[in-house]
Every structure is written in structure tokens, then in C-alpha cells.
N, CA, C and O atoms as CSV, one atom per row, in Angstrom:
chain,resi,resn,atom,element,x,y,z
A,1,MET,N,N,5.823,-7.910,-4.498
A,1,MET,CA,C,5.445,-6.787,-4.052
A,1,MET,C,C,5.514,-6.483,-2.523
A,1,MET,O,O,6.091,-5.558,-1.952
A,2,GLN,N,N,4.813,-7.448,-2.042
A,2,GLN,CA,C,4.545,-7.703,-0.513
A,2,GLN,C,C,5.684,-7.801,0.384
A,2,GLN,O,O,5.825,-7.336,1.515
A,3,ALA,N,N,6.670,-8.667,-0.516
A,3,ALA,CA,C,7.906,-9.207,0.523
A,3,ALA,C,C,9.019,-8.052,0.354
A,3,ALA,O,O,10.063,-8.104,1.004
A,4,ASN,N,N,8.781,-7.148,-0.428
A,4,ASN,CA,C,9.682,-5.726,-0.728
A,4,ASN,C,C,9.065,-4.637,-0.934
A,4,ASN,O,O,9.422,-3.913,-1.864
A,5,ARG,N,N,8.061,-4.308,-0.153
A,5,ARG,CA,C,7.279,-3.094,-0.437
A,5,ARG,C,C,8.005,-1.709,-0.315
A,5,ARG,O,O,7.468,-0.649,-0.637
A,6,SER,N,N,9.133,-1.809,0.126
A,6,SER,CA,C,9.657,-0.371,0.209
A,6,SER,C,C,10.572,-0.253,-1.228
A,6,SER,O,O,11.175,0.803,-1.422
A,7,ARG,N,N,10.653,-1.191,-2.084
A,7,ARG,CA,C,11.218,-1.079,-3.320
A,7,ARG,C,C,10.420,-0.391,-4.456
A,7,ARG,O,O,9.291,-0.832,-4.669
A,8,ASP,N,N,10.833,0.546,-5.143
A,8,ASP,CA,C,10.200,1.070,-6.293
A,8,ASP,C,C,9.947,-0.144,-7.389
A,8,ASP,O,O,10.893,-0.725,-7.920
A,9,TRP,N,N,8.705,-0.431,-7.638
A,9,TRP,CA,C,8.199,-1.266,-8.582
A,9,TRP,C,C,7.893,-0.657,-9.684
A,9,TRP,O,O,7.282,0.410,-9.607
A,10,TYR,N,N,8.247,-1.196,-10.940
A,10,TYR,CA,C,7.794,-0.457,-12.269
A,10,TYR,C,C,7.224,-1.820,-12.961
A,10,TYR,O,O,7.615,-2.977,-12.803
A,11,VAL,N,N,6.153,-1.300,-13.796
A,11,VAL,CA,C,5.652,-2.375,-14.589
A,11,VAL,C,C,6.448,-3.231,-15.386
A,11,VAL,O,O,6.320,-4.447,-15.528
A,12,GLN,N,N,7.413,-2.353,-15.971
A,12,GLN,CA,C,8.500,-3.127,-16.894
A,12,GLN,C,C,9.191,-4.099,-16.132
A,12,GLN,O,O,9.392,-5.198,-16.650
A,13,ASP,N,N,9.550,-3.890,-15.091
A,13,ASP,CA,C,10.324,-4.812,-13.912
A,13,ASP,C,C,9.418,-6.059,-13.739
A,13,ASP,O,O,9.805,-7.203,-13.978
A,14,LEU,N,N,8.237,-5.750,-13.322
A,14,LEU,CA,C,7.179,-6.635,-12.884
A,14,LEU,C,C,7.192,-7.782,-14.113
A,14,LEU,O,O,7.448,-8.983,-14.017
A,15,ALA,N,N,6.894,-7.145,-15.080
A,15,ALA,CA,C,6.601,-7.892,-16.599
A,15,ALA,C,C,7.777,-8.762,-16.995
A,15,ALA,O,O,7.681,-9.846,-17.571
A,16,GLU,N,N,8.776,-8.230,-16.663
A,16,GLU,CA,C,9.983,-9.101,-16.853
A,16,GLU,C,C,10.124,-10.396,-15.900
A,16,GLU,O,O,10.411,-11.543,-16.243
A,17,ALA,N,N,9.841,-9.896,-14.598
A,17,ALA,CA,C,9.870,-10.949,-13.692
A,17,ALA,C,C,9.105,-12.081,-13.818
A,17,ALA,O,O,9.483,-13.160,-13.360
A,18,VAL,N,N,7.843,-11.904,-14.519
A,18,VAL,CA,C,6.960,-12.922,-14.754
A,18,VAL,C,C,6.801,-13.471,-16.272
A,18,VAL,O,O,5.923,-14.217,-16.706
A,19,ASN,N,N,7.999,-12.837,-17.019
A,19,ASN,CA,C,7.973,-13.166,-18.210
A,19,ASN,C,C,6.732,-12.792,-19.157
A,19,ASN,O,O,6.272,-13.603,-19.961
A,20,ALA,N,N,6.265,-11.583,-19.004
A,20,ALA,CA,C,5.189,-11.018,-19.691
A,20,ALA,C,C,5.362,-9.763,-20.319
A,20,ALA,O,O,6.222,-9.058,-19.792
A,21,SER,N,N,4.691,-9.220,-21.449
A,21,SER,CA,C,4.757,-7.791,-21.710
A,21,SER,C,C,4.210,-6.912,-20.691
A,21,SER,O,O,3.427,-7.421,-19.888
A,22,PRO,N,N,4.513,-5.574,-20.580
A,22,PRO,CA,C,3.939,-4.890,-19.632
A,22,PRO,C,C,2.350,-4.770,-19.889
A,22,PRO,O,O,1.555,-4.739,-18.950
A,23,ALA,N,N,1.999,-4.711,-21.092
A,23,ALA,CA,C,0.470,-4.631,-21.485
A,23,ALA,C,C,-0.271,-5.835,-20.889
A,23,ALA,O,O,-1.312,-5.706,-20.245
A,24,THR,N,N,0.367,-7.102,-21.156
A,24,THR,CA,C,-0.182,-8.319,-20.718
A,24,THR,C,C,-0.291,-8.368,-19.163
A,24,THR,O,O,-1.236,-8.896,-18.576
A,25,LEU,N,N,0.803,-7.748,-18.539
A,25,LEU,CA,C,0.534,-7.901,-17.106
A,25,LEU,C,C,-0.446,-6.936,-16.405
A,25,LEU,O,O,-1.042,-7.312,-15.396
A,26,GLU,N,N,-0.636,-5.638,-16.942
A,26,GLU,CA,C,-1.282,-4.669,-16.725
A,26,GLU,C,C,-2.917,-5.311,-16.939
A,26,GLU,O,O,-3.739,-5.179,-16.031
A,27,ARG,N,N,-3.211,-5.894,-18.024
A,27,ARG,CA,C,-4.370,-6.447,-18.442
A,27,ARG,C,C,-4.776,-7.525,-17.312
A,27,ARG,O,O,-5.853,-7.556,-16.715
A,28,SER,N,N,-3.765,-8.337,-17.158
A,28,SER,CA,C,-3.972,-9.472,-16.245
A,28,SER,C,C,-4.184,-9.105,-14.774
A,28,SER,O,O,-5.028,-9.691,-14.097
A,29,PHE,N,N,-3.367,-8.077,-14.262
A,29,PHE,CA,C,-3.584,-7.570,-12.988
A,29,PHE,C,C,-4.906,-6.967,-12.908
A,29,PHE,O,O,-5.590,-7.386,-11.974
A,30,MET,N,N,-5.390,-6.158,-13.596
A,30,MET,CA,C,-6.760,-5.462,-13.572
A,30,MET,C,C,-7.929,-6.849,-13.624
A,30,MET,O,O,-8.949,-6.826,-12.936
A,31,ARG,N,N,-7.611,-7.917,-14.469
A,31,ARG,CA,C,-8.745,-8.740,-14.445
A,31,ARG,C,C,-8.693,-9.572,-13.076
A,31,ARG,O,O,-9.733,-9.960,-12.543
A,32,VAL,N,N,-7.517,-9.808,-12.576
A,32,VAL,CA,C,-7.409,-10.828,-11.094
A,32,VAL,C,C,-7.630,-9.606,-10.101
A,32,VAL,O,O,-8.521,-9.797,-9.274
A,33,TYR,N,N,-7.059,-8.543,-10.048
A,33,TYR,CA,C,-7.198,-7.858,-8.829
A,33,TYR,C,C,-8.175,-6.671,-8.820
A,33,TYR,O,O,-8.571,-6.151,-7.777
A,34,GLY,N,N,-8.499,-6.321,-9.923
A,34,GLY,CA,C,-9.531,-5.031,-10.187
A,34,GLY,C,C,-8.799,-3.594,-10.060
A,34,GLY,O,O,-9.440,-2.576,-9.802
A,35,MET,N,N,-7.538,-3.599,-10.242
A,35,MET,CA,C,-6.746,-2.553,-10.163
A,35,MET,C,C,-5.310,-2.804,-10.895
A,35,MET,O,O,-4.929,-3.892,-11.329
A,36,THR,N,N,-4.587,-1.566,-10.941
A,36,THR,CA,C,-3.508,-1.825,-11.802
A,36,THR,C,C,-2.327,-2.017,-10.855
A,36,THR,O,O,-2.337,-1.470,-9.753
A,37,ALA,N,N,-1.364,-2.739,-11.234
A,37,ALA,CA,C,0.064,-3.074,-10.479
A,37,ALA,C,C,0.317,-2.005,-9.499
A,37,ALA,O,O,0.483,-2.230,-8.300
A,38,GLN,N,N,0.346,-0.682,-10.107
A,38,GLN,CA,C,0.942,0.223,-9.275
A,38,GLN,C,C,0.128,0.605,-8.225
A,38,GLN,O,O,0.700,0.936,-7.186
A,39,HIS,N,N,-1.447,0.640,-8.273
A,39,HIS,CA,C,-2.252,0.876,-7.426
A,39,HIS,C,C,-2.301,-0.246,-6.271
A,39,HIS,O,O,-2.619,-0.054,-5.098
A,40,TYR,N,N,-1.969,-1.289,-6.782
A,40,TYR,CA,C,-1.826,-2.461,-5.833
A,40,TYR,C,C,-0.669,-2.102,-5.043
A,40,TYR,O,O,-0.670,-2.183,-3.815
A,41,HIS,N,N,0.388,-1.679,-5.774
A,41,HIS,CA,C,1.761,-1.493,-4.837
A,41,HIS,C,C,1.721,-0.325,-3.912
A,41,HIS,O,O,2.393,-0.215,-2.886
A,42,SER,N,N,0.817,0.581,-4.405
A,42,SER,CA,C,0.568,1.829,-3.444
A,42,SER,C,C,-0.158,1.381,-2.167
A,42,SER,O,O,0.126,1.840,-1.060
A,43,LEU,N,N,-1.132,0.439,-2.384
A,43,LEU,CA,C,-1.783,-0.122,-1.327
A,43,LEU,C,C,-1.075,-1.018,-0.387
A,43,LEU,O,O,-1.187,-0.962,0.838
A,44,VAL,N,N,-0.347,-1.837,-1.039
A,44,VAL,CA,C,0.704,-2.456,-0.098
A,44,VAL,C,C,1.683,-1.709,0.673
A,44,VAL,O,O,2.181,-2.231,1.670
A,45,ARG,N,N,1.993,-0.585,0.322
A,45,ARG,CA,C,3.014,0.332,0.721
A,45,ARG,C,C,2.311,0.999,1.770
A,45,ARG,O,O,2.803,1.193,2.882
A,46,LEU,N,N,1.091,1.374,1.404
A,46,LEU,CA,C,0.380,2.200,2.694
A,46,LEU,C,C,-0.016,1.286,3.723
A,46,LEU,O,O,0.015,1.685,4.887
A,47,ARG,N,N,-0.402,0.064,3.450
A,47,ARG,CA,C,-0.580,-0.985,4.620
A,47,ARG,C,C,0.612,-1.160,5.519
A,47,ARG,O,O,0.492,-1.341,6.731
A,48,GLY,N,N,1.705,-1.104,4.923
A,48,GLY,CA,C,3.060,-1.200,5.544
A,48,GLY,C,C,3.221,-0.024,6.537
A,48,GLY,O,O,3.356,-0.223,7.744
A,49,ILE,N,N,3.203,1.072,6.045
A,49,ILE,CA,C,3.602,2.148,6.815
A,49,ILE,C,C,2.643,2.370,7.697
A,49,ILE,O,O,3.083,2.883,8.726
A,50,THR,N,N,1.329,2.155,7.691
A,50,THR,CA,C,0.229,2.159,8.659
A,50,THR,C,C,0.521,1.094,9.844
A,50,THR,O,O,0.411,1.376,11.037
A,51,GLN,N,N,0.930,-0.233,9.316
A,51,GLN,CA,C,1.300,-1.047,10.455
A,51,GLN,C,C,2.536,-0.619,11.180
A,51,GLN,O,O,2.702,-0.750,12.392
A,52,SER,N,N,3.445,-0.061,10.285
A,52,SER,CA,C,4.638,0.438,11.068
A,52,SER,C,C,4.471,1.289,12.060
A,52,SER,O,O,5.015,1.139,13.154
A,53,VAL,N,N,3.673,2.294,11.754
A,53,VAL,CA,C,3.182,3.720,12.758
A,53,VAL,C,C,2.613,3.132,13.808
A,53,VAL,O,O,2.971,3.464,14.938
A,54,ARG,N,N,1.706,2.233,13.631
A,54,ARG,CA,C,0.975,1.730,14.785
A,54,ARG,C,C,1.854,0.897,15.744
A,54,ARG,O,O,1.737,1.093,16.954
A,55,ALA,N,N,2.746,-0.042,15.266
A,55,ALA,CA,C,3.676,-0.647,16.063
A,55,ALA,C,C,4.960,0.004,16.759
A,55,ALA,O,O,5.479,-0.384,17.806
A,56,ASP,N,N,5.363,1.075,15.959
A,56,ASP,CA,C,6.402,1.755,16.648
A,56,ASP,C,C,6.224,3.075,16.765
A,56,ASP,O,O,5.843,3.830,15.870
A,57,SER,N,N,6.606,3.467,18.295
A,57,SER,CA,C,6.212,4.855,18.642
A,57,SER,C,C,7.285,5.789,18.298
A,57,SER,O,O,7.315,6.867,18.891
A,58,GLY,N,N,8.318,5.466,17.267
A,58,GLY,CA,C,9.340,6.357,16.884
A,58,GLY,C,C,8.553,7.491,15.799
A,58,GLY,O,O,7.348,7.528,15.552
A,59,CYS,N,N,9.588,8.348,15.269
A,59,CYS,CA,C,9.067,9.491,14.480
A,59,CYS,C,C,8.414,9.122,13.233
A,59,CYS,O,O,9.031,8.454,12.403
A,60,ILE,N,N,7.317,9.470,13.050
A,60,ILE,CA,C,6.683,8.984,11.869
A,60,ILE,C,C,7.391,9.370,10.546
A,60,ILE,O,O,7.395,8.595,9.590
A,61,GLU,N,N,7.927,10.455,10.515
A,61,GLU,CA,C,8.602,10.702,9.239
A,61,GLU,C,C,9.521,9.914,8.881
A,61,GLU,O,O,9.737,9.662,7.695
A,62,GLY,N,N,10.264,9.359,9.963
A,62,GLY,CA,C,11.386,8.489,9.830
A,62,GLY,C,C,10.750,7.350,9.229
A,62,GLY,O,O,11.099,6.960,8.115
A,63,LEU,N,N,9.662,6.679,10.019
A,63,LEU,CA,C,9.192,5.468,9.534
A,63,LEU,C,C,8.746,5.662,7.956
A,63,LEU,O,O,8.959,4.783,7.121
A,64,VAL,N,N,8.084,6.948,7.636
A,64,VAL,CA,C,7.529,6.798,6.385
A,64,VAL,C,C,8.781,6.716,5.275
A,64,VAL,O,O,8.591,6.048,4.259
A,65,LEU,N,N,10.077,7.406,5.474
A,65,LEU,CA,C,11.036,7.517,4.516
A,65,LEU,C,C,11.638,5.988,4.607
A,65,LEU,O,O,12.040,5.415,3.595
A,66,GLU,N,N,11.660,5.502,5.648
A,66,GLU,CA,C,12.232,3.770,5.936
A,66,GLU,C,C,11.259,2.933,4.912
A,66,GLU,O,O,11.674,1.982,4.250
A,67,SER,N,N,10.134,3.336,4.879
A,67,SER,CA,C,9.199,2.388,3.996
A,67,SER,C,C,9.246,2.612,2.409
A,67,SER,O,O,8.612,1.993,1.555
A,68,GLY,N,N,9.980,3.450,2.271
A,68,GLY,CA,C,10.111,3.635,0.720
A,68,GLY,C,C,9.416,4.984,0.071
A,68,GLY,O,O,9.498,5.254,-1.127
A,69,TYR,N,N,8.808,5.686,0.920
A,69,TYR,CA,C,8.355,6.883,0.515
A,69,TYR,C,C,9.406,7.808,0.281
A,69,TYR,O,O,10.368,7.722,1.045
A,70,ARG,N,N,9.439,8.872,-0.810
A,70,ARG,CA,C,10.529,10.013,-0.921
A,70,ARG,C,C,10.179,10.942,0.039
A,70,ARG,O,O,11.087,11.648,0.480
A,71,SER,N,N,8.964,11.105,0.492
A,71,SER,CA,C,8.792,12.130,1.339
A,71,SER,C,C,7.511,12.022,2.214
A,71,SER,O,O,6.519,11.449,1.763
A,72,ALA,N,N,7.519,12.472,3.247
A,72,ALA,CA,C,6.213,12.025,4.422
A,72,ALA,C,C,4.801,12.746,3.875
A,72,ALA,O,O,3.655,12.428,4.191
A,73,LYS,N,N,5.214,13.789,2.979
A,73,LYS,CA,C,3.975,14.098,2.258
A,73,LYS,C,C,3.281,13.480,1.455
A,73,LYS,O,O,2.071,13.688,1.362
A,74,GLY,N,N,3.938,12.586,0.709
A,74,GLY,CA,C,3.423,11.470,-0.327
A,74,GLY,C,C,2.420,10.458,0.625
A,74,GLY,O,O,1.267,10.165,0.307
A,75,ALA,N,N,3.009,10.063,1.673
A,75,ALA,CA,C,2.255,9.129,2.517
A,75,ALA,C,C,0.900,9.669,3.127
A,75,ALA,O,O,-0.189,9.095,3.102
A,76,TYR,N,N,1.188,10.830,3.651
A,76,TYR,CA,C,0.163,11.477,4.321
A,76,TYR,C,C,-1.044,11.628,3.227
A,76,TYR,O,O,-2.197,11.260,3.454
A,77,ALA,N,N,-0.708,12.083,2.298
A,77,ALA,CA,C,-1.674,12.535,1.200
A,77,ALA,C,C,-2.464,11.405,0.731
A,77,ALA,O,O,-3.683,11.426,0.559
A,78,ALA,N,N,-1.627,10.346,0.521
A,78,ALA,CA,C,-2.105,9.001,-0.127
A,78,ALA,C,C,-3.116,8.358,1.222
A,78,ALA,O,O,-4.229,7.932,0.915
A,79,LEU,N,N,-2.751,8.321,2.450
A,79,LEU,CA,C,-3.641,7.866,3.390
A,79,LEU,C,C,-4.893,8.745,3.678
A,79,LEU,O,O,-6.002,8.279,3.942
A,80,ARG,N,N,-4.616,9.957,3.602
A,80,ARG,CA,C,-5.676,10.970,3.968
A,80,ARG,C,C,-6.725,10.819,2.779
A,80,ARG,O,O,-7.928,10.889,3.034
A,81,ARG,N,N,-6.341,10.643,1.680
A,81,ARG,CA,C,-7.384,10.388,0.438
A,81,ARG,C,C,-8.154,9.151,0.545
A,81,ARG,O,O,-9.360,9.167,0.298
A,82,LEU,N,N,-7.469,7.934,0.941
A,82,LEU,CA,C,-8.202,6.777,1.114
A,82,LEU,C,C,-8.995,6.520,2.425
A,82,LEU,O,O,-9.933,5.723,2.461
A,83,THR,N,N,-8.599,7.189,3.431
A,83,THR,CA,C,-8.989,6.676,4.831
A,83,THR,C,C,-9.537,7.969,5.552
A,83,THR,O,O,-10.261,7.821,6.537
A,84,SER,N,N,-9.244,9.124,5.134
A,84,SER,CA,C,-9.695,10.466,5.909
A,84,SER,C,C,-8.834,10.731,7.093
A,84,SER,O,O,-9.068,11.691,7.828
A,85,LEU,N,N,-7.633,9.737,7.347
A,85,LEU,CA,C,-6.922,9.927,8.680
A,85,LEU,C,C,-5.634,10.183,8.360
A,85,LEU,O,O,-5.140,10.013,7.245
A,86,THR,N,N,-4.930,10.703,9.594
A,86,THR,CA,C,-3.634,10.808,9.363
A,86,THR,C,C,-2.846,9.858,10.061
A,86,THR,O,O,-3.362,9.260,11.006
A,87,LEU,N,N,-1.470,9.592,9.681
A,87,LEU,CA,C,-0.572,8.724,10.483
A,87,LEU,C,C,-0.811,8.917,11.876
A,87,LEU,O,O,-1.246,7.945,12.494
A,88,ALA,N,N,-0.595,10.074,12.542
A,88,ALA,CA,C,-0.870,10.390,13.925
A,88,ALA,C,C,-2.237,9.728,14.449
A,88,ALA,O,O,-2.253,9.035,15.466
A,89,GLN,N,N,-3.272,9.964,13.756
A,89,GLN,CA,C,-4.488,9.337,14.358
A,89,GLN,C,C,-4.465,7.871,14.111
A,89,GLN,O,O,-5.152,7.176,14.859
A,90,VAL,N,N,-3.856,7.367,13.277
A,90,VAL,CA,C,-3.857,5.927,13.311
A,90,VAL,C,C,-3.139,5.292,14.513
A,90,VAL,O,O,-3.468,4.196,14.965
A,91,ARG,N,N,-2.180,6.014,14.983
A,91,ARG,CA,C,-1.574,5.504,16.132
A,91,ARG,C,C,-2.741,5.531,17.265
A,91,ARG,O,O,-2.675,4.635,18.106
A,92,LEU,N,N,-3.730,6.407,17.361
A,92,LEU,CA,C,-4.659,6.473,18.389
A,92,LEU,C,C,-5.678,5.546,18.242
A,92,LEU,O,O,-6.073,5.182,19.349
A,93,LEU,N,N,-6.201,5.072,17.422
A,93,LEU,CA,C,-7.136,3.938,17.064
A,93,LEU,C,C,-7.164,3.003,17.916
A,93,LEU,O,O,-6.083,2.713,18.430
A,94,SER,N,N,-8.372,2.251,18.331
A,94,SER,CA,C,-8.437,1.303,19.133
A,94,SER,C,C,-7.977,0.245,18.456
A,94,SER,O,O,-7.832,0.435,17.249
A,95,ASP,N,N,-7.652,-1.021,18.954
A,95,ASP,CA,C,-7.550,-2.292,18.178
A,95,ASP,C,C,-8.459,-2.687,17.232
A,95,ASP,O,O,-8.094,-3.182,16.166
A,96,SER,N,N,-9.831,-2.482,17.577
A,96,SER,CA,C,-11.074,-2.636,16.703
A,96,SER,C,C,-10.967,-1.812,15.432
A,96,SER,O,O,-10.951,-2.261,14.285
A,97,GLU,N,N,-10.902,-0.664,15.769
A,97,GLU,CA,C,-10.838,0.564,14.842
A,97,GLU,C,C,-9.899,0.087,13.819
A,97,GLU,O,O,-10.315,-0.170,12.689
A,98,PHE,N,N,-8.556,-0.063,14.158
A,98,PHE,CA,C,-7.355,-0.410,13.412
A,98,PHE,C,C,-7.698,-1.507,12.404
A,98,PHE,O,O,-7.475,-1.536,11.194
A,99,SER,N,N,-8.341,-2.473,13.256
A,99,SER,CA,C,-8.717,-3.987,12.346
A,99,SER,C,C,-9.594,-3.493,11.227
A,99,SER,O,O,-9.430,-3.798,10.046
A,100,SER,N,N,-10.514,-2.725,11.680
A,100,SER,CA,C,-11.519,-2.269,10.455
A,100,SER,C,C,-11.049,-1.516,9.345
A,100,SER,O,O,-11.592,-1.543,8.241
A,101,LEU,N,N,-9.823,-0.696,9.691
A,101,LEU,CA,C,-9.029,-0.005,8.802
A,101,LEU,C,C,-8.247,-0.969,7.809
A,101,LEU,O,O,-8.244,-0.786,6.592
A,102,MET,N,N,-7.746,-1.758,8.287
A,102,MET,CA,C,-7.042,-2.664,7.605
A,102,MET,C,C,-7.714,-3.647,6.774
A,102,MET,O,O,-7.191,-4.047,5.734
A,103,THR,N,N,-8.922,-4.084,7.203
A,103,THR,CA,C,-9.847,-4.874,6.417
A,103,THR,C,C,-10.895,-4.315,5.643
A,103,THR,O,O,-11.733,-4.916,4.972
A,104,GLY,N,N,-10.733,-2.936,5.834
A,104,GLY,CA,C,-11.780,-1.937,4.992
A,104,GLY,C,C,-11.108,-1.253,3.903
A,104,GLY,O,O,-10.923,-1.801,2.816
A,105,PRO,N,N,-10.714,0.007,4.183
A,105,PRO,CA,C,-10.163,0.852,3.038
A,105,PRO,C,C,-8.563,0.478,2.599
A,105,PRO,O,O,-8.023,0.852,1.558
A,106,LEU,N,N,-7.957,-0.338,3.641
A,106,LEU,CA,C,-6.572,-0.717,3.378
A,106,LEU,C,C,-6.520,-2.377,3.270
A,106,LEU,O,O,-5.517,-3.004,3.611
A,107,ALA,N,N,-7.433,-2.858,2.879
A,107,ALA,CA,C,-7.668,-4.171,2.472
A,107,ALA,C,C,-7.026,-4.384,1.010
A,107,ALA,O,O,-7.239,-3.604,0.082
A,108,LEU,N,N,-6.264,-5.463,0.918
A,108,LEU,CA,C,-5.736,-5.752,-0.203
A,108,LEU,C,C,-6.616,-6.706,-0.951
A,108,LEU,O,O,-7.006,-7.638,-0.248
A,109,PRO,N,N,-7.028,-6.718,-2.187
A,109,PRO,CA,C,-8.079,-7.291,-3.039
A,109,PRO,C,C,-7.623,-8.753,-3.038
A,109,PRO,O,O,-6.427,-9.026,-2.948
A,110,ILE,N,N,-8.371,-9.497,-3.117
A,110,ILE,CA,C,-8.367,-10.930,-3.294
A,110,ILE,C,C,-8.520,-11.354,-4.649
A,110,ILE,O,O,-9.464,-10.979,-5.344
A,111,ALA,N,N,-7.594,-12.149,-5.059
A,111,ALA,CA,C,-7.414,-12.648,-6.561
A,111,ALA,C,C,-8.936,-12.925,-7.121
A,111,ALA,O,O,-9.702,-13.641,-6.476
A,112,GLY,N,N,-9.240,-12.445,-8.093
A,112,GLY,CA,C,-10.591,-12.792,-8.481
A,112,GLY,C,C,-12.084,-12.169,-7.803
A,112,GLY,O,O,-13.198,-12.533,-8.180
A,113,ALA,N,N,-11.872,-11.355,-6.941
A,113,ALA,CA,C,-12.757,-10.687,-5.994
A,113,ALA,C,C,-12.615,-9.207,-6.298
A,113,ALA,O,O,-11.756,-8.606,-5.652
A,114,HIS,N,N,-13.304,-8.558,-7.150
A,114,HIS,CA,C,-13.187,-7.127,-7.325
A,114,HIS,C,C,-13.975,-6.404,-6.241
A,114,HIS,O,O,-15.061,-6.762,-5.785
A,115,ARG,N,N,-13.176,-5.204,-5.858
A,115,ARG,CA,C,-14.119,-4.237,-4.889
A,115,ARG,C,C,-15.301,-3.787,-5.643
A,115,ARG,O,O,-16.135,-3.057,-5.107
């Protein structure tokens, strides 16, 4: 998921890729990461767009669409819900504030360590 975050990942596809049933994949994902595979993928995607917006001064909406979101509205809503920030505000963060964002609300879970 991390290597191809813009791709739409479905539980059935992931399960087939690891030779497991969808139910087994979901149970295992929840046990290991403390969240569903879809939630994990959403977090991976949000991290990616946040990093892209931070690194590129181009049009935010274009960056969002390039990252796999179907609309900018979806990315804005997800980021706002998780961090209370907009993508434009992310661009204005200091380096330390951005680092705190990536290690805080946008941190990926570590296997076996639930949030």
C-alpha cells in the first residue's frame, strides 16, 4: 500500500495478494495494526498528499487528484477530521510543526503497537 498509495486498494485484492481470505486479512490487520486495512490505506494516502503539498508549491487540487483522491473535497475532509488543518495550512507549518504532524495524528501504526 505504501509503495503505490494512489492505487485504490480493496480488501479482496489485498487478501488475494497475501493468499488469505478477506475476513482473515481484516482480523490480522486489526490485531497487528489496531485498524482496518482501509483505514491504514487512508492514512497512507493522507500522509502522502500532506508530504506532496508540503514539498510542492503547485496547485493543491492537482496534487490531491494525482495522489489518487477522486476529488479535493475528500482529501480536505479527511485531513480536517484528523488534524483540524487544511492542506493550505500544512504548507505554512514550520518544520518542527510539520514533523509533529507526521509523528502525531498522521503517524502510521507500528506492527504490534496499537494507538
